[in-house]
ZANUKOL-525845 format. One record per atom (N, C-alpha, C, O, CB): x, y, z. Coordinates in steps of 0.05 Angstrom, whole numbers, plus 32768, in hexadecimal, padded with zeros to 4 digits. Glycine has a CB too. Example, Ala and Ser with C-alpha at 12.3 -4.5 7.8 and 13.67 -1.06 7.14 Angstrom:
REM ZANUKOL-525845
81087F8E809C/80F67FA6809C/81087FBE809C/811D7FBE80A9/80E27FA780B5/81017FD3808E/81117FEB808F/81028001809D/810C801780A1/811A7FF48072/
***
This chain:
REM ZANUKOL-525845
7F6F80EF80FD/7F5B81028107/7F67811F8105/7F7F81228107/7F5380FC8124/7F5681328102/7F5E814E80FF/7F5D815B811B/7F4881598128/7F4D815E80EB/7F7281698124/7F718176813E/7F5C818D813E/7F59819A8129/7F8D81828145/7F4F81918154/7F3A81A58156/7F4681C18154/7F3881D4814D/7F2B81A28170/7F6081C4815A/7F6D81DE8159/7F7B81E3813F/7F8981F7813C/7F8281E08170/7F7681D2812B/7F8281D58111/7F7781EF8105/7F6081F68108/7F7B81BD80FE/7F8981FE80F7/7F81821980ED/7F6A821780D9/7F59822980D9/7F99822680DF/7F68820280C9/7F5281FF80B6/7F3881FA80C5/7F23820480BC/7F5881E880A2/7F3981EA80DA/7F2081E680EA/7F17820080F7/7F00820680F9/7F2581D18100/7F2B82108100/7F24822B810B/7F16823C80F6/7F04824B80FD/7F3E82388115/7F1F823A80DD/7F12824A80C8/7EF5824180C4/7EE3825280C0/7F22824880AE/7EF1822780C4/7ED5821C80C1/7EC4822580D9/7EAD822E80D5/7ED581FD80BF/7ECF822380F1/7EC1822B8109/7EB982498107/7EA28250810D/7ED282268122/7ECB825A8100/7EC5827780FE/7EB1827D80E8/7E9F828D80EC/7EDF828680F9/7EB3826F80D2/7EA0827380BC/7E84826B80C4/7E71827980BE/7EA8826380A3/7E82825580D3/7E68824C80DC/7E5C825F80F1/7E44826580F1/7E6A823080E8/7E6D82688103/7E64827A8118/7E5C8295810D/7E4882A18115/7E79827E812E/7E6B829F80FA/7E6482B980EE/7E4B82B880DD/7E3E82CC80D8/7E7C82C380DC/7E44829F80D4/7E2C829B80C4/7E14829480D6/7DFE828F80CD/7E30828580B0/7E19829480F1/7E05828E8105/7DF982738100/7DE0826F8102/7DEF82A48105/7E0A826080F9/7E01824580F3/7E018234810C/7E1582318119/7E13823880DD/7DEA82288113/7DE88217812A/7DE781F98122/7DEE81E88133/7DCF821E813A/7DE081F3810A/7DDF81D88101/7DEF81D680E7/7DEB81E680D4/7DC281CD80FD/7E0181C280E5/7E1281BF80CE/7E0F81A280C2/7E0F818F80D1/7E2F81C480D5/7E0D81A180A8/7E0E8188809A/7E298186808D/7E318198807E/7DF781858084/7E3881708092/7E52816D8086/7E5181548074/7E4A813E807C/7E698169809B/7E578158805A/7E5481438047/7E6A81438033/7E7C81558033/7E3981468038/7E6B81308021/7E7F812D800C/7E74811E7FF5/7E5E81137FF5/7E9981208018/7E84811C7FDF/7E7C810E7FC7/7E7D80EF7FCC/7E6A80E17FC6/7E8D81157FAF/7E9380E67FD8/7E9780CA7FDB/7E9E80C37FF7/7EA680D58007/7EAD80C07FC8/7E9D80AA7FFE/7EA580A08019/7EC380A2801C/7ED2809E8008/7E9B8083801D/7ECC80A98034/7EE980AB8039/7EF580C68032/7F0D80C98032/7EF680968029/7EE480DA802C/7EEF80F48025/7EF68105803D/7F02811A803A/7EDB81038014/7EEF80FC8056/7EF7810B806D/7EE18119807C/7EE6812B808D/7F0B811E8066/7EC881128076/7EB1811F8083/7EB1811C80A2/7EAF812F80B0/7E9681148078/7EB5810380AB/7EB580FE80C8/7ECC810C80D6/7EC9811580EC/7EB680E080CD/7EE3810D80C9/7EFA811B80D5/7EF4813880D9/7EFB814480EE/7F13811880C4/7EE8814580C6/7EE0816180C8/7ECB816580DD/7ECC817780EE/7ED7816C80AD/7EB7815380DE/7EA1815480F1/7EAB8152810E/7EA28161811F/7E8C813F80EB/7EBC813F8113/7EC6813B812E/7ED881528137/7ED7815A814E/7ED581208131/7EE9815B8125/7EFA8172812C/7EEA818B8132/7EF0819A8145/7F0F81778115/7ED681908122/7EC581A78126/7EB581A58140/7EB081B8814E/7EB281AB810E/7EAB818C8145/7E9D8187815F/7EAF818D8177/7EA6819A818A/7E93816A8160/7EC881848175/7EDB818A818A/7EDF81A8818D/7EE181B381A4/7EF6817D8185/7EE181B68177/7EE581D48178/7ECD81E18185/7ED081F48195/7EE981DF815B/7EB581D8817F/7E9D81E3818C/7E9E81DE81AA/7E9881F081BA/7E8381D78180/7EA681C681B2/7EA781BF81CE/7EBC81D081DC/7EB881D881F3/7EAE81A181D1/7ED281D681CF/7EE781E781DB/7EDC820381DF/7EE6821281F1/7F0081E881C9/7EC9820B81CF/7EBD822681D1/7EA6822681E6/7E99823A81EA/7EB2822F81B7/7EA1820F81F3/7E8D820D8207/7E71820981FD/7E5D820F820B/7E8D82258218/7E6F81FF81E4/7E5581FB81D8/7E4C81DE81D9/7E5C81CC81D1/7E55820581BA/7E3481D981E3/7E2A81BE81E3/7E2581B581C7/7E1681C181B7/7E0F81BC81F4/7E32819F81BF/7E32819681A4/7E28817A81A1/7E30816881B0/7E4E81998198/7E178175818D/7E0C815B8187/7E168152816C/7E1281618158/7DED815B8188/7E22813A816A/7E29812F8150/7E13811A8149/7E0D81088158/7E4581218151/7E08811D8131/7DF4810B8127/7DFF80FB8110/7E05810680FB/7DDA811A811F/7E0280E18114/7E0D80D080FF/7DF680C780EC/7DE680B680F4/7E1C80B7810B/7DF580D380D5/7DE180CB80C1/7DEE80BE80A9/7DE280BD8093/7DD180E480B8/7E0680B480AC/7E1480A78097/7E0E80898098/7E1E807980A3/7E3380AC8098/7DF88081808D/7DF18065808D/7E028054807A/7E03803C807C/7DD480618085/7E1080628068/7E2280548055/7E3A80488064/7E438032805F/7E2B8067803E/7E4680598076/7E5D80508085/7E5E805E80A0/7E6C807280A3/7E7880558074/7E4F805580B3/7E4D806280CD/7E69806380DB/7E77804F80DB/7E39805480E0/7E70807B80E5/7E8A807E80F2/7E88807D8110/7E9D807C811E/7E96809980EA/7E70807D811B/7E6C807D8138/7E5C80658141/7E4C80598131/7E5F80978141/7E5F805E815A/7E4E804A8166/7E4880528183/7E588061818F/7E5C802E8166/7E328049818D/7E2A805081A8/7E3E804481BC/7E46802D81BA/7E0E804781AE/7E46805581CF/7E59804C81E4/7E4A803C81FA/7E568032820C/7E68806381F0/7E2F803B81F7/7E1F802C820A/7E18803A8223/7E0D802F8236/7E2E80138212/7E1F80548224/7E198065823C/7E09807D8233/7E10808B8220/7E33806E824A/7DF380828241/7DE28099823C/7DEF80B1824A/7DF780AF8261/7DC580958245/7DF180C7823B/7DFD80DF8247/7DEE80E78261/7DD680E58262/7DFB80F78233/7DFD80EF8275/7DF280F4828F/7DDB81088290/7DC88105829F/7E0880FD82A1/7DDD811C827F/7DC981328280/7DB48130826B/7DA381428268/7DD7814C827E/7DB4811A825B/7DA281198244/7D9380FE8244/7D9D80EA824E/7DB2811C822A/7D7C80FF8238/7D6E80E68233/7D7980D9821A/7D8680E7820A/7D4F80EB8230/7D7580BF8217/7D8080B18200/7D7680BC81E6/7D8480BB81D1/7D7980938202/7D5D80C881E6/7D5280D381CD/7D6180EC81C4/7D6180F381AD/7D3480D981D1/7D6E80F981D7/7D7B811281D1/7D99810F81CB/7DA5811F81BC/7D78812681E7/7DA580FA81D5/7DC180F681D1/7DCD80E081E2/7DC680DE81FA/7DD0811081D5/7DDF80D181D7/7DEE80BC81E7/7E0B80C181E2/7E1380D181D1/7DE5809F81DE/7E1C80B381F1/7E3880B581EC/7E3F80A481D4/7E3B808C81D3/7E4880AB8205/7E4A80B181BF/7E5380A481A7/7E7180A181A8/7E7F80B381B0/7E4A80B3818E/7E7A808A819E/7E978085819C/7E9F8084817F/7E948074816F/7E9F806B81AB/7EB380948177/7EBD8092815C/7ECC80788159/7EDE8072816A/7ED080AB8155/7EC680688146/7ED0804D8143/7EEE804B8141/7EFB8039814B/7EC3803F812C/7EFB805F8134/7F17805E812F/7F27806B8145/7F3B8060814F/7F1E806B8115/7F1F8083814D/7F2F80928161/7F26808D817E/7F3480938191/7F2D80B0815C/7F0E80818181/7F02807B819B/7EFB809581AB/7EF8809481C3/7F14806A81AB/7EF980AB819D/7EF180C481AA/7ED380C281B1/7EC480B481A3/7EF680DC8198/7ECB80CF81C6/7EAF80CE81CF/7EA280E981CA/7EAE80FE81D0/7EAD80C781EC/7E8A80E981BF/7E7A810181BA/7E5E80FC81C3/7E5580E581C5/7E7C8109819C/7E4F811181C9/7E33810E81CD/7E26810F81B1/7E2B812281A2/7E27812581DF/7E1680FB81AB/7E0B80FA8190/7DF580E6818D/7DEB80DA81A0/7E2080F5817C/7DED80E28174/7DD980CE816D/7DE480BC8158/7DEE80C58144/7DBF80DC8163/7DE380A1815C/7DED808E8148/7DDB808C8130/7DC580968130/7DF280738155/7DE5807E811C/7DD580798104/7DBB806B810C/7DBB8058811C/7DE4806780F0/7DA480738101/7D8A80678108/7D8A80498103/7D93804080EE/7D73807480F9/7D81803A8116/7D80801C8113/7D658012810C/7D627FFC8102/7D8A800F812D/7D5080228111/7D35801A810B/7D2C802580F0/7D32803C80E9/7D2180238121/7D1F801580E0/7D16801D80C6/7D04803680C7/7D06804780B6/7D08800680B7/7CF2803780DB/7CE0804D80DD/7CEF806780E2/7CE8807C80D7/7CCB804880F4/7D03806680F3/7D13807D80F9/7D23808680E1/7D26809E80DB/7D2680788111/7D2E807280D2/7D3D807880BA/7D2B808680A5/7D34809A8099/7D48805F80AE/7D13807D80A2/7D008089808F/7CF980A68097/7CF680B78086/7CE78078808C/7CF680AA80B1/7CEF80C580BA/7D0680D980B5/7D0180F080AF/7CE880C580D8/7D1F80CF80B7/7D3680E080B2/7D3980E68094/7D4580FA808D/7D5080D280BC/7D2D80D58083/7D2E80DA8067/7D1980EE805E/7D1980F78047/7D2B80C08057/7D0780F5806F/7CF28109806A/7CFD81248070/7D02812A8088/7CD88102807A/7D008136805D/7D0C81508062/7CFE81608077/7D0B816D8088/7D0C81618048/7CE481608078/7CD5816F808B/7CD9816480A7/7CDD817380BA/7CB7816F8085/7CD9814A80AA/7CDC813D80C5/7CF8814180CF/7CFD814680E7/7CD5812080C3/7D0C813F80BD/7D28814380C5/7D2C815F80CF/7D3B816480E2/7D3B813C80AF/7D20817380C2/7D22818F80CA/7D16819280E7/7D2181A180F7/7D1381A180B7/7D00818480EC/7CF481858107/7D088179811B/7D0B81848131/7CD981768107/7D1581638114/7D2881568126/7D3F8168812C/7D47816A8143/7D32813C8119/7D4A81768118/7D608188811C/7D58819E812F/7D6881A58141/7D6A81948101/7D4181AA812B/7D3781BF813D/7D3481B4815A/7D3A81C3816D/7D1C81CA8133/7D2B819C815C/7D28818F8177/7D43818C8184/7D468191819C/7D1A81758175/7D5781838175/7D72817F8180/7D7E819A8189/7D8C819B819D/7D858172816C/7D7881AF817B/7D8281C98182/7D7681D5819B/7D7F81E981A5/7D7F81DD816B/7D6081C981A4/7D5581D181BE/7D6781C981D5/7D6681D581EA/7D3981C681C1/7D7681B481D1/7D8881A981E6/7DA581AF81E1/7DB581AC81F4/7D83818C81E8/7DAC81B681C9/7DC881BA81C2/7DCD81D581B5/7DBB81E081A8/7DD381A381B0/7DE581DF81B8/7DEC81F881AB/7DF381F4818E/7DED8205817D/7E04820581B9/7DFF81DD8187/7E0781D8816C/7E0181BA8165/7E0381A98176/7E2581DE8167/7DF981B5814C/7DF4819B8142/7E0481968129/7E0481A78116/7DD68196813D/7E1381808128/7E2381798111/7E1A815E8106/7E19814B8114/7E4281788118/7E12815E80EC/7E09814580E0/7E1E813A80CD/7E27814880BA/7DEE814B80D0/7E26812180D2/7E38811380C1/7E27810280AD/7E1780F180B6/7E4C810080D2/7E2A81078093/7E1780FB8080/7E2480E6806E/7E3C80E3806E/7E0C8111806F/7E1380D88060/7E1C80C5804C/7E2780D58034/7E2080ED8031/7E0580B28042/7E3880C98023/7E4280D7800C/7E2C80DF7FF9/7E1880D17FF5/7E5780C67FFD/7E2F80F77FED/7E1A81017FDB/7E1680EF7FC3/7E0080EC7FB9/7E22811D7FD1/7E2C80E37FB9/7E2A80D47FA0/7E2880B67FA3/7E2980A77F8F/7E4280DA7F8F/7E2680AC7FBC/7E2480907FC1/7E09808B7FCE/7E06808B7FE6/7E3B80857FD3/7DF580877FBD/7DD980857FC6/7DCF80697FC4/7DD3805B7FB0/7DC780987FB5/7DC3805F7FD9/7DB580467FD8/7D9B80497FE8/7D95805E7FF3/7DC6802F7FE4/7D8B80347FE9/7D7080377FF4/7D70803B8012/7D5B8043801D/7D60801E7FED/7D8680358020/7D868039803D/7D9380538045/7D94805A805D/7D958022804A/7D9E80628032/7DAC807B8039/7D9880918040/7D8180928037/7DBD80848022/7DA180A38051/7D9380BC8056/7DA180D08043/7DB880D78048/7D9480C58075/7D9480DA802E/7DA180EB801B/7DAE81038028/7DA181118039/7D8D80F48006/7DC681098021/7DD5811F802D/7DC7813A8028/7DC8814C8038/7DF181208023/7DBA813C8010/7DAD8156800A/7D94815A801C/7D8D81718021/7DA481567FED/7D8881458025/7D7281478038/7D7C81528053/7D708163805F/7D64812C803C/7D938148805C/7DA081518074/7DA8816E8071/7DA4817F8083/7DB88140807C/7DB48175805A/7DBC81908055/7DA581A48056/7DA781BA805F/7DCA8192803A/7D8E819B804C/7D7681AB804C/7D6C81B18069/7D6181C7806E/7D5F819D803C/7D71819E807B/7D6881A18097/7D7B81B280A8/7D7381BB80BD/7D63818680A3/7D9381B5809F/7DA881C480AF/7DAB81E180A5/7DA381E8808F/7DC381B680AD/7DB681F180B6/7DBA820E80AF/7DCD82108098/7DC8821F8085/7DC4821D80C7/7DE482018099/7DF882038084/7E0481E8807F/7E0181D5808F/7E0E8217808C/7E1181E68068/7E1D81CD805F/7E3A81D28058/7E4181E6804C/7E0E81C08047/7E4C81BE805F/7E6881BF8057/7E6D81A78046/7E678190804D/7E7B81BF8071/7E7981AC802F/7E808197801C/7E9E8191801D/7EAE81A28019/7E78819F7FFF/7EA581788024/7EC181708026/7EC98163800B/7EBB81528001/7EC5815B803E/7EDF816D8001/7EE981637FE7/7F0481577FEA/7F1681647FF6/7EEA817B7FD2/7F08813F7FE1/7F2181317FE4/7F3381377FCC/7F2D81307FB6/7F1D81127FE6/7F4A81457FD2/7F5D814C7FBD/7F6981337FB0/7F6F811F7FBE/7F72815D7FC7/7F6D81347F96/7F78811E7F86/7F6681067F83/7F6E80F27F77/7F9381157F92/7F4E81077F8E/7F3B80F17F8C/7F2080FA7F80/7F1680ED7F6D/7F3680E57FA8/7F15810F7F8A/7EFB81197F80/7EFF81257F64/7F1181367F60/7EEF812E7F93/7EEF811D7F51/7EF181287F36/7EDF81407F33/7ECD81467F43/7EE981127F21/7EE4814F7F1E/7ED481677F18/7EB781607F13/7EA5816F7F1A/7EE081777F01/7EB381497F06/7E9881407F00/7E8981397F1A/7E7181407F1C/7E9981277EEE/7E96812B7F2C/7E8A81257F46/7E83813E7F56/7E6E81407F61/7E9C81137F57/7E9681517F55/7E91816A7F64/7E7A817A7F58/7E6A81867F66/7EAB817B7F63/7E7881797F3D/7E6281877F30/7E47817B7F37/7E3481897F3C/7E6681877F12/7E4781607F38/7E2E81527F3E/7E2681577F5C/7E0E815A7F62/7E3181347F39/7E3A81587F6D/7E35815C7F8A/7E2A81787F8F/7E16817C7F9D/7E4E81587F9A/7E36818C7F82/7E2C81A87F86/7E1081AB7F7A/7E0181BC7F83/7E4081BB7F79/7E0A819C7F65/7DF0819D7F59/7DDB81937F6D/7DC5819E7F6F/7DEE818D7F3F/7DE2817D7F7C/7DD081727F90/7DCC81857FA7/7DB781847FB5/7DDA81587F9A/7DDF81977FAB/7DDE81AA7FC2/7DD581C67FB8/7DD781D97FC7/7DF981AC7FCF/7DCB81C87FA0/7DC481E27F94/7DA881EB7F9B/7DA082017F92/7DC881E17F77/7D9981DC7FAA/7D7D81E47FB1/7D7E81FE7FC2/7D9082027FD2/7D6E81CD7FC1/7D6A820F7FBD/7D6A82297FCA/7D6982277FE9/7D72823A7FF7/7D5282397FC1/7D5F82117FF4/7D5D820E8011/7D778204801D/7D7982028036/7D4681FB8018/7D8B81FD800D/7DA481F38017/7DB9820A8016/7DBE82158000/7DAE81DB8007/7DC58210802C/7DD98225802E/7DF582188031/7DFB820C8045/7DD382388046/7E05821C801C/7E208210801C/7E338224802A/7E38823A8020/7E29820A8000/7E3D821C8041/7E50822D8050/7E6A822F8042/7E7782448041/7E548223806D/7E7382198036/7E8C82188028/7E9581FC8023/7E8781E9802A/7EA182288037/7EAD81F98018/7EB881DE8013/7ED381DC8020/7EE181EF8024/7EBB81D97FF4/7EDA81C38027/7EF381BD8034/7F0381AA8022/7EF98195801B/7EEF81AF8050/7F1B81B3801A/7F2C81A38008/7F3E81928019/7F50819C8027/7F3C81B47FF5/7F3981778019/7F4981648028/7F62815D8018/7F6081508003/7F39814B8030/7F7981648021/7F9281608013/7FA28148801E/7FBA81468019/7FA381798013/7F958137802D/7FA38121803A/7FB2810F8026/7FC98107802B/7F8F810F8049/7FA6810A800F/7FB380F97FFB/7FBE81097FE3/7FC680FD7FCF/7F9F80E47FF1/7FBF81237FE6/7FC981347FD1/7FE881367FD3/7FF2813D7FE9/7FBC81517FD2/7FF681307FBE/801381317FBE/801D814E7FC1/801081607FB7/801F81247FA5/803281527FD0/803E816D7FD2/804D81737FB9/805281627FA8/8051816E7FEB/8054818D7FB6/806381967F9E/807E81877F9D/808781807F88/806781B47F9F/808A81837FB4/80A481757FB5/80A181587FAC/80B2814E7F9D/80AF81767FD1/808C814B7FB5/8087812F7FAD/8082812D7F8F/808B811A7F82/807081237FBC/807481417F83/806F81417F66/808A81457F57/808E81387F43/805B81577F5F/809A81567F62/80B4815B7F55/80C681427F56/80D4813B7F43/80C381737F62/80C581347F6D/80D5811C7F70/80CB81067F5C/80DB80F87F50/80D381117F8D/80B181047F59/80A680F17F46/80AF80F67F2A/80B780E47F1B/808780F17F47/80AF81107F22/80B981177F07/80D781137F05/80E1810A7EF0/80B281347F01/80E581197F1A/810281157F19/810A80F87F16/811E80F27F08/810F81217F33/80FB80E67F22/810180CA7F20/80FC80BE7F04/810480A87EFE/80F180BA7F35/80EE80CE7EF4/80EA80C57ED8/810380CB7EC7/810680BF7EB1/80D280D47ECC/811580DB7ED1/812D80E27EC2/814280CC7EC7/815680D07ED5/813980FE7ECB/813D80B57EBB/814E809E7EC0/816A80A17EB4/817C80917EBB/814180857EB4/816F80B57EA3/818980B97E98/819C80C47EAD/81B580C37EAA/818980CB7E80/819180CF7EC4/81A280D87EDA/81AA80C17EEC/819A80AF7EF0/819380EE7EEA/81C280C17EF6/81CA80AB7F08/81B780AA7F21/81AE80BF7F2B/81E780B07F12/81B180927F2A/819F808F7F40/81A8809E7F59/819780A97F67/819C80717F46/81C2809E7F5E/81CC80AC7F76/81C680CA7F74/81C080D67F88/81EA80A77F78/81C980D67F5C/81C380F27F59/81A580F87F5E/819E810B7F6C/81CB80FB7F3C/819580E67F52/817880EA7F56/817080E87F73/816080F87F7D/816880D57F45/817B80D57F82/817480D27F9E/817D80EA7FAE/816E80F37FC0/818180B97FA9/819480F57FA8/819E810D7FB6/818C81257FB1/818581347FC3/81BB81137FAD/818481297F97/8172813F7F90/8157813B7F9D/814B814F7FA7/817081417F72/814D81237F9D/8132811D7FA9/813281247FC7/811F812F7FD1/812A81007FA4/8147811C7FD5/814981217FF1/8149813F7FF7/813D8149800A/816181147FFD/8157814E7FE7/8159816C7FEA/813E81787FE5/8136818B7FF2/816F81787FD8/8130816E7FD0/811581797FCA/810181747FE0/80F381867FE8/810B816D7FAF/8101815B7FEA/80EE81547FFF/80F48162801A/80E28165802B/80EE81368004/810D816B801E/811481798036/810E81978035/811181A58049/81328175803C/810681A1801D/810081BD801A/80E481C48024/80D081B98019/810381C57FFC/80E281D58037/80C881DC8043/80B681EA802F/809D81E78030/80CC81EE805B/80C281F9801C/80B182088009/80A381F57FF5/808F81FC7FE9/80C3821B7FF9/80AE81DD7FF3/80A281C97FE0/809181B57FEF/808881A17FE3/80B881BB7FD1/808C81B98008/807C81A68018/805E81AC8017/804F819F8025/808581A78035/805681BF8006/803A81C58003/802E81B57FED/803C81AC7FDB/803681E37FFE/801381B27FED/800681A27FD9/800981AE7FBD/800981C77FBA/7FE8819F7FE0/800C819D7FAA/801081A67F8E/7FF681B07F83/7FF581B97F6C/801B818F7F7D/
***
C-alpha cells in the first residue's frame, strides 16, 4: 500500500484540488497496475484534509473491497457503507461493486452514472471511483471510459516495465472523448529495475571476470544511493 503522506500522492492531491476536482476516476490499462493503491492513498489524503470522502468500487473485473457488514453511523446504506480493503483490511466509507444486474446496467449508462455521481456529491466532499481496466472488457464490466465521463477528472495509472506503448496508445484513445478530462498519469515503478540493478545485470554477463570480483563490484553498485533510482 502507498502511504497517504507519500510525496507523489501529495502531488496528485494538489493537482486535483487546484483543478477544483470533486470526483475522480482512477483507471489503468491492465489489472494489477496499482489503481486501488492510488485510490486508497488519495482517499486517506482527502480524509487527512478533513474532507468527507466516498470510494466507489466499480471494478467488476477484480473487486478490491468488500462490505464490512456495518452501515456507516451517519449515512444510509444507499449513500455509503463501511468497505474493507481485502488485502490491507483498511476501512473506508464507500460503495461495493454492484451485485444486482439492474444496478450494474444503470451504472453502465453514462447519463445515469453522471446522475449518481452528482447525488453522491450531495453527501460527500470528494468521490473516488476505482474502475475496471480500460483494455480488459467483458460483458459484466462497467467501462472505465463511462466512469471517466461521469467524473470531473481522470487519472491514468501506468505500470513501468509492463505497460506497452501500444496499450498506452489504445488507452489514451479510449479517454480522448471531449467530455473526459485527463488530470494526468501516474507511473508505477514498483516492478521497474533501478539503474544499479540494471548495471548489476549487465555486469553479471561478463563471465570472463572472476566471480568474486563481480560480486564485490555488484555489492558496491547496489550500495550506491545515486544508482538506486529507476532506470
